[in-house]
C-alpha positions in Angstrom: 2.0 3.0 -7.0 -0.4 0.2 -8.2 0.2 -0.5 -11.9 -3.4 0.1 -12.9 -3.8 3.5 -10.9 -0.5 4.7 -12.8 -2.0 3.6 -16.3 -4.9 5.7 -15.2 -3.1 8.4 -14.3 -0.8 8.5 -17.6 -4.1 8.2 -19.7 -5.4 11.2 -17.7 -2.2 13.3 -18.3 -2.0 12.0 -22.0 -5.6 13.4 -22.8 -5.0 16.8 -20.9 -4.6 19.7 -23.3 -0.9 21.6 -23.2 0.3 19.2 -20.8 4.3 19.6 -20.3 6.5 17.2 -19.0 7.0 18.9 -15.8 3.6 20.0 -15.3 1.8 19.3 -12.0 -1.0 16.3 -12.5 -3.4 18.2 -10.2 -2.9 22.0 -10.0 -4.9 25.1 -10.0 -5.6 27.1 -13.0 -2.4 29.0 -12.5 -0.2 25.9 -12.5 0.2 25.9 -8.8 0.0 23.1 -6.4 -3.3 22.5 -4.6 -3.2 23.4 -1.1 -5.0 21.5 1.3 -8.5 23.2 1.2 -8.3 22.4 -2.3 -7.7 19.0 -2.2 -10.5 18.4 0.4 -12.9 20.5 -1.7 -12.1 18.5 -4.9 -12.1 15.3 -2.9 -15.2 16.0 -1.4 -16.9 17.1 -5.0 -15.8 13.7 -6.6 -17.0 11.6 -4.0 -20.3 13.3 -4.3 -20.5 13.1 -8.1 -19.8 9.5 -7.6 -22.5 8.9 -4.7 -20.0 7.7 -2.4 -20.4 8.3 1.4 -17.8 11.0 2.7 -14.6 9.8 3.7 -11.4 11.1 4.0 -7.8 11.1 2.1 -6.3 9.2 5.1 -9.0 6.6 5.2 -8.2 5.7 1.7 -4.5 5.6 2.7 -5.8 3.3 5.8 -7.7 1.0 3.0 -4.6 0.8 0.9 -2.7 -0.5 3.9 -5.2 -2.9 4.7 -5.4 -4.3 0.9 -1.5 -4.3 0.8 -1.4 -6.6 4.0 -4.3 -8.8 3.0 -2.3 -9.2 -0.5 0.4 -10.5 1.4 2.7 -7.3 1.3 5.5 -7.6 4.0 5.7 -4.7 6.8 8.8 -3.7 5.1 7.1 -3.3 1.7 4.2 -1.6 2.9 6.7 0.8 5.0 8.2 1.8 1.6 4.8 2.1 -0.1 3.6 4.3 2.7 6.7 6.4 2.8 7.2 5.8 6.4 10.7 6.4 8.0 10.8 3.2 9.6 8.9 -0.5 9.9 8.6 0.4 13.5 6.5 3.4 12.5 4.4 1.1 9.8 3.8 -1.6 12.6 2.5 1.2 14.8 0.1 2.5 12.6 -0.8 -0.6 10.8 -0.5 -3.8 13.0 -4.2 -3.8 13.6 -4.7 -4.6 10.5 -2.7 -7.7 10.2 -5.7 -10.6 10.6 -3.1 -13.6 10.8 -3.4 -15.4 14.0 -0.5 -17.0 15.8 -2.2 -20.5 15.1 -1.7 -19.7 11.1 2.0 -19.2 11.4 2.5 -22.1 13.7 1.1 -24.3 11.1 3.3 -23.0 8.5 6.1 -23.3 10.7 5.2 -26.9 11.5 4.9 -27.8 7.9 8.4 -26.1 7.1 10.2 -28.1 10.2 8.3 -31.4 9.9 7.3 -32.0 6.5 4.9 -34.8 5.6 7.7 -37.3 4.6 8.6 -36.9 8.4 12.2 -35.6 7.4 13.5 -32.4 9.1 14.9 -30.1 6.7 17.6 -27.8 7.9 19.1 -25.6 5.0 22.5 -27.0 4.1 24.3 -23.6 4.9 23.1 -23.9 8.6 24.6 -27.4 9.2 27.8 -26.9 7.2 28.8 -23.9 9.7 28.5 -26.3 12.8 
């Protein structure tokens, strides 16, 4: 969870009347979890009140994945954040979001292998094994 979101939700919970540690953050009046239709209804109402266009919770998840990748998150980190069972699943659903081209990767690899001082750097543990 993003630290800023955690702070917002913690503040919301602290300001909620009669909140017990095991209470759900978002629940019906009877304390039961929202079902899918309740989530959609509340979500659409919040969007309307904020004057935002209609989107789906899934599109927010997709935006989160885009932001994480743009921030430099690895596929493995994104897999954990999204709760996917495997990195393959994350790649299958999010690889089109990766904006990096092969040229960028080649330039970084070239700089590592052939630094400006002209010396090729091989990690010590690699050449000691040979």
